[in-house]
N, CA, C and O atoms as a Maestro MAE file, in Angstrom:
{
 s_m_m2io_version
 :::
 2.0.0
}

f_m_ct {
 s_m_title
 :::
 protein
 m_atom[348] {
  # First column is atom index #
  i_m_mmod_type
  r_m_x_coord
  r_m_y_coord
  r_m_z_coord
  i_m_residue_number
  s_m_chain_name
  s_m_pdb_residue_name
  s_m_pdb_atom_name
  i_m_atomic_number
  :::
  1 25 0.839 -1.174 0.000 1 A "UNK " " N  " 7
  2 3 0.000 0.000 0.000 1 A "UNK " " CA " 6
  3 2 0.883 1.236 0.000 1 A "UNK " " C  " 6
  4 15 1.696 1.420 0.906 1 A "UNK " " O  " 8
  5 25 0.733 2.066 -0.987 2 A "UNK " " N  " 7
  6 3 1.546 3.260 -1.105 2 A "UNK " " CA " 6
  7 2 0.830 4.437 -0.462 2 A "UNK " " C  " 6
  8 15 -0.336 4.706 -0.748 2 A "UNK " " O  " 8
  9 25 1.549 5.132 0.410 3 A "UNK " " N  " 7
  10 3 0.990 6.296 1.088 3 A "UNK " " CA " 6
  11 2 1.484 7.543 0.379 3 A "UNK " " C  " 6
  12 15 2.673 7.660 0.085 3 A "UNK " " O  " 8
  13 25 0.600 8.458 0.106 4 A "UNK " " N  " 7
  14 3 0.991 9.700 -0.538 4 A "UNK " " CA " 6
  15 2 0.537 10.880 0.293 4 A "UNK " " C  " 6
  16 15 -0.528 10.859 0.910 4 A "UNK " " O  " 8
  17 25 1.353 11.893 0.296 5 A "UNK " " N  " 7
  18 3 1.032 13.135 0.963 5 A "UNK " " CA " 6
  19 2 0.765 14.160 -0.116 5 A "UNK " " C  " 6
  20 15 1.567 14.318 -1.036 5 A "UNK " " O  " 8
  21 25 -0.333 14.845 -0.016 6 A "UNK " " N  " 7
  22 3 -0.682 15.873 -0.976 6 A "UNK " " CA " 6
  23 2 -0.450 17.229 -0.339 6 A "UNK " " C  " 6
  24 15 -1.084 17.574 0.659 6 A "UNK " " O  " 8
  25 25 0.449 17.985 -0.912 7 A "UNK " " N  " 7
  26 3 0.734 19.334 -0.444 7 A "UNK " " CA " 6
  27 2 0.299 20.309 -1.530 7 A "UNK " " C  " 6
  28 15 0.312 19.983 -2.717 7 A "UNK " " O  " 8
  29 25 -0.075 21.471 -1.121 8 A "UNK " " N  " 7
  30 3 -0.489 22.487 -2.074 8 A "UNK " " CA " 6
  31 2 0.394 23.710 -1.892 8 A "UNK " " C  " 6
  32 15 0.470 24.279 -0.803 8 A "UNK " " O  " 8
  33 25 1.050 24.103 -2.954 9 A "UNK " " N  " 7
  34 3 1.936 25.250 -2.934 9 A "UNK " " CA " 6
  35 2 1.479 26.205 -4.032 9 A "UNK " " C  " 6
  36 15 1.670 25.941 -5.219 9 A "UNK " " O  " 8
  37 25 0.872 27.320 -3.622 10 A "UNK " " N  " 7
  38 3 0.357 28.302 -4.576 10 A "UNK " " CA " 6
  39 2 -0.565 27.661 -5.603 10 A "UNK " " C  " 6
  40 15 -0.422 27.844 -6.812 10 A "UNK " " O  " 8
  41 25 -1.514 26.902 -5.071 11 A "UNK " " N  " 7
  42 3 -2.528 26.236 -5.905 11 A "UNK " " CA " 6
  43 2 -1.955 25.101 -6.759 11 A "UNK " " C  " 6
  44 15 -2.679 24.524 -7.570 11 A "UNK " " O  " 8
  45 25 -0.705 24.780 -6.597 12 A "UNK " " N  " 7
  46 3 -0.091 23.688 -7.345 12 A "UNK " " CA " 6
  47 2 -0.014 22.473 -6.432 12 A "UNK " " C  " 6
  48 15 0.474 22.574 -5.307 12 A "UNK " " O  " 8
  49 25 -0.483 21.348 -6.896 13 A "UNK " " N  " 7
  50 3 -0.480 20.130 -6.090 13 A "UNK " " CA " 6
  51 2 0.868 19.436 -6.206 13 A "UNK " " C  " 6
  52 15 1.375 19.195 -7.301 13 A "UNK " " O  " 8
  53 25 1.430 19.123 -5.051 14 A "UNK " " N  " 7
  54 3 2.706 18.398 -5.008 14 A "UNK " " CA " 6
  55 2 2.439 17.071 -4.310 14 A "UNK " " C  " 6
  56 15 1.907 17.055 -3.201 14 A "UNK " " O  " 8
  57 25 2.798 15.965 -4.941 15 A "UNK " " N  " 7
  58 3 2.552 14.643 -4.369 15 A "UNK " " CA " 6
  59 2 3.884 14.023 -3.970 15 A "UNK " " C  " 6
  60 15 4.832 13.990 -4.755 15 A "UNK " " O  " 8
  61 25 3.940 13.527 -2.718 16 A "UNK " " N  " 7
  62 3 5.142 12.841 -2.251 16 A "UNK " " CA " 6
  63 2 4.771 11.444 -1.783 16 A "UNK " " C  " 6
  64 15 3.793 11.263 -1.057 16 A "UNK " " O  " 8
  65 25 5.549 10.462 -2.198 17 A "UNK " " N  " 7
  66 3 5.322 9.103 -1.718 17 A "UNK " " CA " 6
  67 2 5.950 8.941 -0.335 17 A "UNK " " C  " 6
  68 15 6.634 9.842 0.149 17 A "UNK " " O  " 8
  69 25 5.720 7.813 0.287 18 A "UNK " " N  " 7
  70 3 6.193 7.575 1.644 18 A "UNK " " CA " 6
  71 2 7.712 7.667 1.743 18 A "UNK " " C  " 6
  72 15 8.235 8.224 2.708 18 A "UNK " " O  " 8
  73 25 8.417 7.132 0.769 19 A "UNK " " N  " 7
  74 3 9.877 7.165 0.789 19 A "UNK " " CA " 6
  75 2 10.383 8.616 0.799 19 A "UNK " " C  " 6
  76 15 11.308 8.943 1.543 19 A "UNK " " O  " 8
  77 25 9.794 9.465 -0.005 20 A "UNK " " N  " 7
  78 3 10.183 10.868 -0.062 20 A "UNK " " CA " 6
  79 2 9.839 11.576 1.247 20 A "UNK " " C  " 6
  80 15 10.615 12.390 1.746 20 A "UNK " " O  " 8
  81 25 8.678 11.258 1.790 21 A "UNK " " N  " 7
  82 3 8.278 11.858 3.063 21 A "UNK " " CA " 6
  83 2 9.250 11.478 4.167 21 A "UNK " " C  " 6
  84 15 9.622 12.318 4.986 21 A "UNK " " O  " 8
  85 25 9.669 10.196 4.194 22 A "UNK " " N  " 7
  86 3 10.637 9.757 5.202 22 A "UNK " " CA " 6
  87 2 11.947 10.526 5.060 22 A "UNK " " C  " 6
  88 15 12.516 10.991 6.047 22 A "UNK " " O  " 8
  89 25 12.406 10.652 3.846 23 A "UNK " " N  " 7
  90 3 13.655 11.382 3.587 23 A "UNK " " CA " 6
  91 2 13.533 12.818 4.075 23 A "UNK " " C  " 6
  92 15 14.424 13.320 4.759 23 A "UNK " " O  " 8
  93 25 12.438 13.478 3.728 24 A "UNK " " N  " 7
  94 3 12.228 14.861 4.164 24 A "UNK " " CA " 6
  95 2 12.145 14.957 5.678 24 A "UNK " " C  " 6
  96 15 12.656 15.907 6.272 24 A "UNK " " O  " 8
  97 25 11.507 13.982 6.302 25 A "UNK " " N  " 7
  98 3 11.396 13.971 7.762 25 A "UNK " " CA " 6
  99 2 12.772 13.846 8.404 25 A "UNK " " C  " 6
  100 15 13.074 14.537 9.377 25 A "UNK " " O  " 8
  101 25 13.592 12.976 7.865 26 A "UNK " " N  " 7
  102 3 14.954 12.795 8.382 26 A "UNK " " CA " 6
  103 2 15.738 14.095 8.262 26 A "UNK " " C  " 6
  104 15 16.476 14.469 9.173 26 A "UNK " " O  " 8
  105 25 15.576 14.776 7.147 27 A "UNK " " N  " 7
  106 3 16.262 16.051 6.975 27 A "UNK " " CA " 6
  107 2 15.813 17.059 8.042 27 A "UNK " " C  " 6
  108 15 16.623 17.830 8.558 27 A "UNK " " O  " 8
  109 25 14.531 17.043 8.361 28 A "UNK " " N  " 7
  110 3 14.014 17.938 9.399 28 A "UNK " " CA " 6
  111 2 14.551 17.552 10.780 28 A "UNK " " C  " 6
  112 15 14.785 18.420 11.622 28 A "UNK " " O  " 8
  113 25 14.744 16.248 11.010 29 A "UNK " " N  " 7
  114 3 15.291 15.797 12.301 29 A "UNK " " CA " 6
  115 2 16.673 16.386 12.563 29 A "UNK " " C  " 6
  116 15 17.013 16.696 13.705 29 A "UNK " " O  " 8
  117 25 17.462 16.537 11.517 30 A "UNK " " N  " 7
  118 3 18.797 17.114 11.693 30 A "UNK " " CA " 6
  119 2 18.734 18.551 12.201 30 A "UNK " " C  " 6
  120 15 19.697 19.049 12.785 30 A "UNK " " O  " 8
  121 25 17.619 19.205 11.983 31 A "UNK " " N  " 7
  122 3 17.463 20.601 12.405 31 A "UNK " " CA " 6
  123 2 16.942 20.724 13.843 31 A "UNK " " C  " 6
  124 15 16.992 21.807 14.426 31 A "UNK " " O  " 8
  125 25 16.445 19.627 14.416 32 A "UNK " " N  " 7
  126 3 15.890 19.670 15.767 32 A "UNK " " CA " 6
  127 2 17.016 19.905 16.765 32 A "UNK " " C  " 6
  128 15 18.007 19.175 16.789 32 A "UNK " " O  " 8
  129 25 16.846 20.938 17.587 33 A "UNK " " N  " 7
  130 3 17.878 21.225 18.583 33 A "UNK " " CA " 6
  131 2 17.313 21.319 19.993 33 A "UNK " " C  " 6
  132 15 17.974 21.817 20.905 33 A "UNK " " O  " 8
  133 25 16.096 20.840 20.164 34 A "UNK " " N  " 7
  134 3 15.479 20.855 21.483 34 A "UNK " " CA " 6
  135 2 15.303 19.427 21.980 34 A "UNK " " C  " 6
  136 15 14.697 18.587 21.315 34 A "UNK " " O  " 8
  137 25 15.842 19.176 23.155 35 A "UNK " " N  " 7
  138 3 15.764 17.848 23.769 35 A "UNK " " CA " 6
  139 2 14.315 17.390 23.922 35 A "UNK " " C  " 6
  140 15 13.999 16.220 23.706 35 A "UNK " " O  " 8
  141 25 13.448 18.311 24.294 36 A "UNK " " N  " 7
  142 3 12.036 17.998 24.520 36 A "UNK " " CA " 6
  143 2 11.362 17.484 23.241 36 A "UNK " " C  " 6
  144 15 10.556 16.555 23.287 36 A "UNK " " O  " 8
  145 25 11.699 18.090 22.116 37 A "UNK " " N  " 7
  146 3 11.119 17.668 20.835 37 A "UNK " " CA " 6
  147 2 11.615 16.268 20.468 37 A "UNK " " C  " 6
  148 15 10.830 15.420 20.044 37 A "UNK " " O  " 8
  149 25 12.914 16.029 20.632 38 A "UNK " " N  " 7
  150 3 13.468 14.707 20.310 38 A "UNK " " CA " 6
  151 2 12.858 13.626 21.195 38 A "UNK " " C  " 6
  152 15 12.539 12.535 20.725 38 A "UNK " " O  " 8
  153 25 12.700 13.936 22.473 39 A "UNK " " N  " 7
  154 3 12.111 12.978 23.408 39 A "UNK " " CA " 6
  155 2 10.686 12.619 22.981 39 A "UNK " " C  " 6
  156 15 10.300 11.450 23.013 39 A "UNK " " O  " 8
  157 25 9.920 13.612 22.588 40 A "UNK " " N  " 7
  158 3 8.541 13.375 22.150 40 A "UNK " " CA " 6
  159 2 8.508 12.530 20.878 40 A "UNK " " C  " 6
  160 15 7.694 11.613 20.766 40 A "UNK " " O  " 8
  161 25 9.375 12.827 19.929 41 A "UNK " " N  " 7
  162 3 9.425 12.052 18.684 41 A "UNK " " CA " 6
  163 2 9.845 10.612 18.950 41 A "UNK " " C  " 6
  164 15 9.273 9.681 18.384 41 A "UNK " " O  " 8
  165 25 10.839 10.429 19.807 42 A "UNK " " N  " 7
  166 3 11.286 9.080 20.154 42 A "UNK " " CA " 6
  167 2 10.177 8.289 20.838 42 A "UNK " " C  " 6
  168 15 10.014 7.093 20.594 42 A "UNK " " O  " 8
  169 25 9.426 8.960 21.686 43 A "UNK " " N  " 7
  170 3 8.324 8.296 22.388 43 A "UNK " " CA " 6
  171 2 7.267 7.813 21.387 43 A "UNK " " C  " 6
  172 15 6.765 6.695 21.502 43 A "UNK " " O  " 8
  173 25 6.937 8.648 20.416 44 A "UNK " " N  " 7
  174 3 5.942 8.270 19.406 44 A "UNK " " CA " 6
  175 2 6.441 7.085 18.587 44 A "UNK " " C  " 6
  176 15 5.687 6.144 18.342 44 A "UNK " " O  " 8
  177 25 7.694 7.120 18.165 45 A "UNK " " N  " 7
  178 3 8.248 6.018 17.377 45 A "UNK " " CA " 6
  179 2 8.303 4.721 18.179 45 A "UNK " " C  " 6
  180 15 8.004 3.647 17.655 45 A "UNK " " O  " 8
  181 25 8.682 4.824 19.442 46 A "UNK " " N  " 7
  182 3 8.742 3.627 20.287 46 A "UNK " " CA " 6
  183 2 7.356 3.023 20.462 46 A "UNK " " C  " 6
  184 15 7.186 1.807 20.378 46 A "UNK " " O  " 8
  185 25 6.372 3.873 20.704 47 A "UNK " " N  " 7
  186 3 4.996 3.401 20.874 47 A "UNK " " CA " 6
  187 2 4.497 2.725 19.601 47 A "UNK " " C  " 6
  188 15 3.861 1.673 19.662 47 A "UNK " " O  " 8
  189 25 4.780 3.319 18.467 48 A "UNK " " N  " 7
  190 3 4.357 2.762 17.185 48 A "UNK " " CA " 6
  191 2 5.012 1.398 16.965 48 A "UNK " " C  " 6
  192 15 4.358 0.455 16.519 48 A "UNK " " O  " 8
  193 25 6.281 1.299 17.273 49 A "UNK " " N  " 7
  194 3 7.009 0.043 17.104 49 A "UNK " " CA " 6
  195 2 6.450 -1.039 18.021 49 A "UNK " " C  " 6
  196 15 6.226 -2.170 17.591 49 A "UNK " " O  " 8
  197 25 6.227 -0.690 19.279 50 A "UNK " " N  " 7
  198 3 5.723 -1.668 20.245 50 A "UNK " " CA " 6
  199 2 4.322 -2.149 19.890 50 A "UNK " " C  " 6
  200 15 3.995 -3.314 20.114 50 A "UNK " " O  " 8
  201 25 3.499 -1.273 19.345 51 A "UNK " " N  " 7
  202 3 2.127 -1.642 19.004 51 A "UNK " " CA " 6
  203 2 2.068 -2.605 17.827 51 A "UNK " " C  " 6
  204 15 1.100 -3.350 17.679 51 A "UNK " " O  " 8
  205 25 3.102 -2.592 16.988 52 A "UNK " " N  " 7
  206 3 3.066 -3.418 15.782 52 A "UNK " " CA " 6
  207 2 4.029 -4.595 15.810 52 A "UNK " " C  " 6
  208 15 4.282 -5.223 14.782 52 A "UNK " " O  " 8
  209 25 4.560 -4.888 16.978 53 A "UNK " " N  " 7
  210 3 5.434 -6.048 17.077 53 A "UNK " " CA " 6
  211 2 4.593 -7.314 17.109 53 A "UNK " " C  " 6
  212 15 3.606 -7.401 17.838 53 A "UNK " " O  " 8
  213 25 4.989 -8.269 16.328 54 A "UNK " " N  " 7
  214 3 4.291 -9.549 16.318 54 A "UNK " " CA " 6
  215 2 5.301 -10.663 16.504 54 A "UNK " " C  " 6
  216 15 6.454 -10.566 16.085 54 A "UNK " " O  " 8
  217 25 4.845 -11.697 17.130 55 A "UNK " " N  " 7
  218 3 5.704 -12.861 17.340 55 A "UNK " " CA " 6
  219 2 5.444 -13.846 16.197 55 A "UNK " " C  " 6
  220 15 4.306 -14.027 15.765 55 A "UNK " " O  " 8
  221 25 6.499 -14.466 15.725 56 A "UNK " " N  " 7
  222 3 6.333 -15.411 14.621 56 A "UNK " " CA " 6
  223 2 5.573 -16.647 15.111 56 A "UNK " " C  " 6
  224 15 5.540 -16.932 16.308 56 A "UNK " " O  " 8
  225 25 4.976 -17.362 14.186 57 A "UNK " " N  " 7
  226 3 4.230 -18.577 14.539 57 A "UNK " " CA " 6
  227 2 5.150 -19.617 15.162 57 A "UNK " " C  " 6
  228 15 4.758 -20.329 16.087 57 A "UNK " " O  " 8
  229 25 6.361 -19.702 14.659 58 A "UNK " " N  " 7
  230 3 7.337 -20.664 15.190 58 A "UNK " " CA " 6
  231 2 7.692 -20.322 16.639 58 A "UNK " " C  " 6
  232 15 7.717 -21.195 17.506 58 A "UNK " " O  " 8
  233 25 7.966 -19.032 16.888 59 A "UNK " " N  " 7
  234 3 8.307 -18.615 18.251 59 A "UNK " " CA " 6
  235 2 7.121 -18.798 19.191 59 A "UNK " " C  " 6
  236 15 7.293 -19.227 20.332 59 A "UNK " " O  " 8
  237 25 5.920 -18.476 18.717 60 A "UNK " " N  " 7
  238 3 4.731 -18.640 19.552 60 A "UNK " " CA " 6
  239 2 4.536 -20.116 19.899 60 A "UNK " " C  " 6
  240 15 4.210 -20.455 21.036 60 A "UNK " " O  " 8
  241 25 4.737 -20.986 18.915 61 A "UNK " " N  " 7
  242 3 4.598 -22.418 19.164 61 A "UNK " " CA " 6
  243 2 5.610 -22.879 20.215 61 A "UNK " " C  " 6
  244 15 5.275 -23.670 21.096 61 A "UNK " " O  " 8
  245 25 6.832 -22.390 20.123 62 A "UNK " " N  " 7
  246 3 7.876 -22.747 21.081 62 A "UNK " " CA " 6
  247 2 7.529 -22.237 22.478 62 A "UNK " " C  " 6
  248 15 7.680 -22.969 23.456 62 A "UNK " " O  " 8
  249 25 7.078 -21.017 22.582 63 A "UNK " " N  " 7
  250 3 6.691 -20.458 23.887 63 A "UNK " " CA " 6
  251 2 5.519 -21.218 24.489 63 A "UNK " " C  " 6
  252 15 5.511 -21.509 25.685 63 A "UNK " " O  " 8
  253 25 4.533 -21.539 23.665 64 A "UNK " " N  " 7
  254 3 3.385 -22.314 24.151 64 A "UNK " " CA " 6
  255 2 3.824 -23.680 24.662 64 A "UNK " " C  " 6
  256 15 3.332 -24.164 25.681 64 A "UNK " " O  " 8
  257 25 4.754 -24.290 23.942 65 A "UNK " " N  " 7
  258 3 5.264 -25.598 24.338 65 A "UNK " " CA " 6
  259 2 5.992 -25.506 25.691 65 A "UNK " " C  " 6
  260 15 5.799 -26.353 26.564 65 A "UNK " " O  " 8
  261 25 6.815 -24.488 25.850 66 A "UNK " " N  " 7
  262 3 7.549 -24.323 27.111 66 A "UNK " " CA " 6
  263 2 6.601 -24.025 28.269 66 A "UNK " " C  " 6
  264 15 6.789 -24.527 29.377 66 A "UNK " " O  " 8
  265 25 5.593 -23.215 28.011 67 A "UNK " " N  " 7
  266 3 4.621 -22.895 29.051 67 A "UNK " " CA " 6
  267 2 3.845 -24.139 29.467 67 A "UNK " " C  " 6
  268 15 3.619 -24.377 30.654 67 A "UNK " " O  " 8
  269 25 3.445 -24.922 28.480 68 A "UNK " " N  " 7
  270 3 2.729 -26.171 28.781 68 A "UNK " " CA " 6
  271 2 3.625 -27.099 29.595 68 A "UNK " " C  " 6
  272 15 3.181 -27.686 30.582 68 A "UNK " " O  " 8
  273 25 4.876 -27.231 29.188 69 A "UNK " " N  " 7
  274 3 5.826 -28.076 29.895 69 A "UNK " " CA " 6
  275 2 5.980 -27.609 31.346 69 A "UNK " " C  " 6
  276 15 6.016 -28.430 32.263 69 A "UNK " " O  " 8
  277 25 6.069 -26.313 31.550 70 A "UNK " " N  " 7
  278 3 6.187 -25.784 32.907 70 A "UNK " " CA " 6
  279 2 4.922 -26.076 33.722 70 A "UNK " " C  " 6
  280 15 5.008 -26.486 34.880 70 A "UNK " " O  " 8
  281 25 3.752 -25.866 33.118 71 A "UNK " " N  " 7
  282 3 2.492 -26.114 33.837 71 A "UNK " " CA " 6
  283 2 2.323 -27.592 34.176 71 A "UNK " " C  " 6
  284 15 1.799 -27.942 35.233 71 A "UNK " " O  " 8
  285 25 2.770 -28.450 33.271 72 A "UNK " " N  " 7
  286 3 2.665 -29.891 33.510 72 A "UNK " " CA " 6
  287 2 3.687 -30.388 34.526 72 A "UNK " " C  " 6
  288 15 3.456 -31.389 35.204 72 A "UNK " " O  " 8
  289 25 4.816 -29.690 34.632 73 A "UNK " " N  " 7
  290 3 5.906 -30.109 35.519 73 A "UNK " " CA " 6
  291 2 6.470 -28.916 36.290 73 A "UNK " " C  " 6
  292 15 7.625 -28.546 36.082 73 A "UNK " " O  " 8
  293 25 5.695 -28.317 37.160 74 A "UNK " " N  " 7
  294 3 6.150 -27.090 37.835 74 A "UNK " " CA " 6
  295 2 7.370 -27.281 38.734 74 A "UNK " " C  " 6
  296 15 8.081 -26.319 39.025 74 A "UNK " " O  " 8
  297 25 7.613 -28.502 39.171 75 A "UNK " " N  " 7
  298 3 8.766 -28.744 40.048 75 A "UNK " " CA " 6
  299 2 10.027 -29.131 39.282 75 A "UNK " " C  " 6
  300 15 11.091 -29.304 39.876 75 A "UNK " " O  " 8
  301 25 9.906 -29.265 37.984 76 A "UNK " " N  " 7
  302 3 11.045 -29.651 37.148 76 A "UNK " " CA " 6
  303 2 11.809 -28.388 36.729 76 A "UNK " " C  " 6
  304 15 11.718 -27.924 35.592 76 A "UNK " " O  " 8
  305 25 12.561 -27.857 37.690 77 A "UNK " " N  " 7
  306 3 13.316 -26.632 37.451 77 A "UNK " " CA " 6
  307 2 14.758 -26.833 37.885 77 A "UNK " " C  " 6
  308 15 15.080 -27.777 38.605 77 A "UNK " " O  " 8
  309 25 15.608 -25.942 37.441 78 A "UNK " " N  " 7
  310 3 17.015 -26.002 37.820 78 A "UNK " " CA " 6
  311 2 17.314 -24.898 38.819 78 A "UNK " " C  " 6
  312 15 16.762 -23.801 38.741 78 A "UNK " " O  " 8
  313 25 18.177 -25.197 39.737 79 A "UNK " " N  " 7
  314 3 18.611 -24.210 40.706 79 A "UNK " " CA " 6
  315 2 19.657 -23.316 40.039 79 A "UNK " " C  " 6
  316 15 20.613 -23.807 39.440 79 A "UNK " " O  " 8
  317 25 19.467 -22.018 40.149 80 A "UNK " " N  " 7
  318 3 20.355 -21.077 39.485 80 A "UNK " " CA " 6
  319 2 21.812 -21.257 39.935 80 A "UNK " " C  " 6
  320 15 22.723 -21.205 39.109 80 A "UNK " " O  " 8
  321 25 22.028 -21.460 41.192 81 A "UNK " " N  " 7
  322 3 23.392 -21.616 41.688 81 A "UNK " " CA " 6
  323 2 24.066 -22.843 41.074 81 A "UNK " " C  " 6
  324 15 25.254 -22.804 40.755 81 A "UNK " " O  " 8
  325 25 23.316 -23.923 40.907 82 A "UNK " " N  " 7
  326 3 23.869 -25.125 40.268 82 A "UNK " " CA " 6
  327 2 24.209 -24.858 38.807 82 A "UNK " " C  " 6
  328 15 25.274 -25.246 38.326 82 A "UNK " " O  " 8
  329 25 23.319 -24.212 38.125 83 A "UNK " " N  " 7
  330 3 23.551 -23.908 36.706 83 A "UNK " " CA " 6
  331 2 24.782 -23.025 36.573 83 A "UNK " " C  " 6
  332 15 25.646 -23.277 35.733 83 A "UNK " " O  " 8
  333 25 24.860 -22.014 37.383 84 A "UNK " " N  " 7
  334 3 25.994 -21.087 37.322 84 A "UNK " " CA " 6
  335 2 27.303 -21.808 37.639 84 A "UNK " " C  " 6
  336 15 28.318 -21.565 36.986 84 A "UNK " " O  " 8
  337 25 27.287 -22.679 38.620 85 A "UNK " " N  " 7
  338 3 28.486 -23.415 39.014 85 A "UNK " " CA " 6
  339 2 28.917 -24.373 37.899 85 A "UNK " " C  " 6
  340 15 30.107 -24.477 37.602 85 A "UNK " " O  " 8
  341 25 27.954 -25.077 37.277 86 A "UNK " " N  " 7
  342 3 28.267 -26.062 36.254 86 A "UNK " " CA " 6
  343 2 28.576 -25.458 34.897 86 A "UNK " " C  " 6
  344 15 29.186 -26.099 34.041 86 A "UNK " " O  " 8
  345 25 28.172 -24.285 34.722 87 A "UNK " " N  " 7
  346 3 28.369 -23.639 33.412 87 A "UNK " " CA " 6
  347 2 29.734 -23.105 33.357 87 A "UNK " " C  " 6
  348 15 30.128 -22.519 32.349 87 A "UNK " " O  " 8
  :::
 }
 m_bond[347] {
  # First column is bond index #
  i_m_from
  i_m_to
  i_m_order
  :::
  1 1 2 1
  2 2 3 1
  3 3 4 2
  4 3 5 1
  5 5 6 1
  6 6 7 1
  7 7 8 2
  8 7 9 1
  9 9 10 1
  10 10 11 1
  11 11 12 2
  12 11 13 1
  13 13 14 1
  14 14 15 1
  15 15 16 2
  16 15 17 1
  17 17 18 1
  18 18 19 1
  19 19 20 2
  20 19 21 1
  21 21 22 1
  22 22 23 1
  23 23 24 2
  24 23 25 1
  25 25 26 1
  26 26 27 1
  27 27 28 2
  28 27 29 1
  29 29 30 1
  30 30 31 1
  31 31 32 2
  32 31 33 1
  33 33 34 1
  34 34 35 1
  35 35 36 2
  36 35 37 1
  37 37 38 1
  38 38 39 1
  39 39 40 2
  40 39 41 1
  41 41 42 1
  42 42 43 1
  43 43 44 2
  44 43 45 1
  45 45 46 1
  46 46 47 1
  47 47 48 2
  48 47 49 1
  49 49 50 1
  50 50 51 1
  51 51 52 2
  52 51 53 1
  53 53 54 1
  54 54 55 1
  55 55 56 2
  56 55 57 1
  57 57 58 1
  58 58 59 1
  59 59 60 2
  60 59 61 1
  61 61 62 1
  62 62 63 1
  63 63 64 2
  64 63 65 1
  65 65 66 1
  66 66 67 1
  67 67 68 2
  68 67 69 1
  69 69 70 1
  70 70 71 1
  71 71 72 2
  72 71 73 1
  73 73 74 1
  74 74 75 1
  75 75 76 2
  76 75 77 1
  77 77 78 1
  78 78 79 1
  79 79 80 2
  80 79 81 1
  81 81 82 1
  82 82 83 1
  83 83 84 2
  84 83 85 1
  85 85 86 1
  86 86 87 1
  87 87 88 2
  88 87 89 1
  89 89 90 1
  90 90 91 1
  91 91 92 2
  92 91 93 1
  93 93 94 1
  94 94 95 1
  95 95 96 2
  96 95 97 1
  97 97 98 1
  98 98 99 1
  99 99 100 2
  100 99 101 1
  101 101 102 1
  102 102 103 1
  103 103 104 2
  104 103 105 1
  105 105 106 1
  106 106 107 1
  107 107 108 2
  108 107 109 1
  109 109 110 1
  110 110 111 1
  111 111 112 2
  112 111 113 1
  113 113 114 1
  114 114 115 1
  115 115 116 2
  116 115 117 1
  117 117 118 1
  118 118 119 1
  119 119 120 2
  120 119 121 1
  121 121 122 1
  122 122 123 1
  123 123 124 2
  124 123 125 1
  125 125 126 1
  126 126 127 1
  127 127 128 2
  128 127 129 1
  129 129 130 1
  130 130 131 1
  131 131 132 2
  132 131 133 1
  133 133 134 1
  134 134 135 1
  135 135 136 2
  136 135 137 1
  137 137 138 1
  138 138 139 1
  139 139 140 2
  140 139 141 1
  141 141 142 1
  142 142 143 1
  143 143 144 2
  144 143 145 1
  145 145 146 1
  146 146 147 1
  147 147 148 2
  148 147 149 1
  149 149 150 1
  150 150 151 1
  151 151 152 2
  152 151 153 1
  153 153 154 1
  154 154 155 1
  155 155 156 2
  156 155 157 1
  157 157 158 1
  158 158 159 1
  159 159 160 2
  160 159 161 1
  161 161 162 1
  162 162 163 1
  163 163 164 2
  164 163 165 1
  165 165 166 1
  166 166 167 1
  167 167 168 2
  168 167 169 1
  169 169 170 1
  170 170 171 1
  171 171 172 2
  172 171 173 1
  173 173 174 1
  174 174 175 1
  175 175 176 2
  176 175 177 1
  177 177 178 1
  178 178 179 1
  179 179 180 2
  180 179 181 1
  181 181 182 1
  182 182 183 1
  183 183 184 2
  184 183 185 1
  185 185 186 1
  186 186 187 1
  187 187 188 2
  188 187 189 1
  189 189 190 1
  190 190 191 1
  191 191 192 2
  192 191 193 1
  193 193 194 1
  194 194 195 1
  195 195 196 2
  196 195 197 1
  197 197 198 1
  198 198 199 1
  199 199 200 2
  200 199 201 1
  201 201 202 1
  202 202 203 1
  203 203 204 2
  204 203 205 1
  205 205 206 1
  206 206 207 1
  207 207 208 2
  208 207 209 1
  209 209 210 1
  210 210 211 1
  211 211 212 2
  212 211 213 1
  213 213 214 1
  214 214 215 1
  215 215 216 2
  216 215 217 1
  217 217 218 1
  218 218 219 1
  219 219 220 2
  220 219 221 1
  221 221 222 1
  222 222 223 1
  223 223 224 2
  224 223 225 1
  225 225 226 1
  226 226 227 1
  227 227 228 2
  228 227 229 1
  229 229 230 1
  230 230 231 1
  231 231 232 2
  232 231 233 1
  233 233 234 1
  234 234 235 1
  235 235 236 2
  236 235 237 1
  237 237 238 1
  238 238 239 1
  239 239 240 2
  240 239 241 1
  241 241 242 1
  242 242 243 1
  243 243 244 2
  244 243 245 1
  245 245 246 1
  246 246 247 1
  247 247 248 2
  248 247 249 1
  249 249 250 1
  250 250 251 1
  251 251 252 2
  252 251 253 1
  253 253 254 1
  254 254 255 1
  255 255 256 2
  256 255 257 1
  257 257 258 1
  258 258 259 1
  259 259 260 2
  260 259 261 1
  261 261 262 1
  262 262 263 1
  263 263 264 2
  264 263 265 1
  265 265 266 1
  266 266 267 1
  267 267 268 2
  268 267 269 1
  269 269 270 1
  270 270 271 1
  271 271 272 2
  272 271 273 1
  273 273 274 1
  274 274 275 1
  275 275 276 2
  276 275 277 1
  277 277 278 1
  278 278 279 1
  279 279 280 2
  280 279 281 1
  281 281 282 1
  282 282 283 1
  283 283 284 2
  284 283 285 1
  285 285 286 1
  286 286 287 1
  287 287 288 2
  288 287 289 1
  289 289 290 1
  290 290 291 1
  291 291 292 2
  292 291 293 1
  293 293 294 1
  294 294 295 1
  295 295 296 2
  296 295 297 1
  297 297 298 1
  298 298 299 1
  299 299 300 2
  300 299 301 1
  301 301 302 1
  302 302 303 1
  303 303 304 2
  304 303 305 1
  305 305 306 1
  306 306 307 1
  307 307 308 2
  308 307 309 1
  309 309 310 1
  310 310 311 1
  311 311 312 2
  312 311 313 1
  313 313 314 1
  314 314 315 1
  315 315 316 2
  316 315 317 1
  317 317 318 1
  318 318 319 1
  319 319 320 2
  320 319 321 1
  321 321 322 1
  322 322 323 1
  323 323 324 2
  324 323 325 1
  325 325 326 1
  326 326 327 1
  327 327 328 2
  328 327 329 1
  329 329 330 1
  330 330 331 1
  331 331 332 2
  332 331 333 1
  333 333 334 1
  334 334 335 1
  335 335 336 2
  336 335 337 1
  337 337 338 1
  338 338 339 1
  339 339 340 2
  340 339 341 1
  341 341 342 1
  342 342 343 1
  343 343 344 2
  344 343 345 1
  345 345 346 1
  346 346 347 1
  347 347 348 2
  :::
 }
}
């Protein structure tokens, strides 16, 4: 899906695709000299990234398997001190 930004400059329509918008945004970032602005932008990007993170089917299957194994055998654990000593 291609995202386009429509800008109007003196009644003239200017169309920018997402790649161009990203490039222009990066150029604007170089001009930012306020810590508060950078912090806000970083927060938005982090939130966006966290909201769209997905776990692969393979990883989910592995996690489900480990969780089931733990629930079925809750006492089948290793002592951290033993692991650290033997490792």
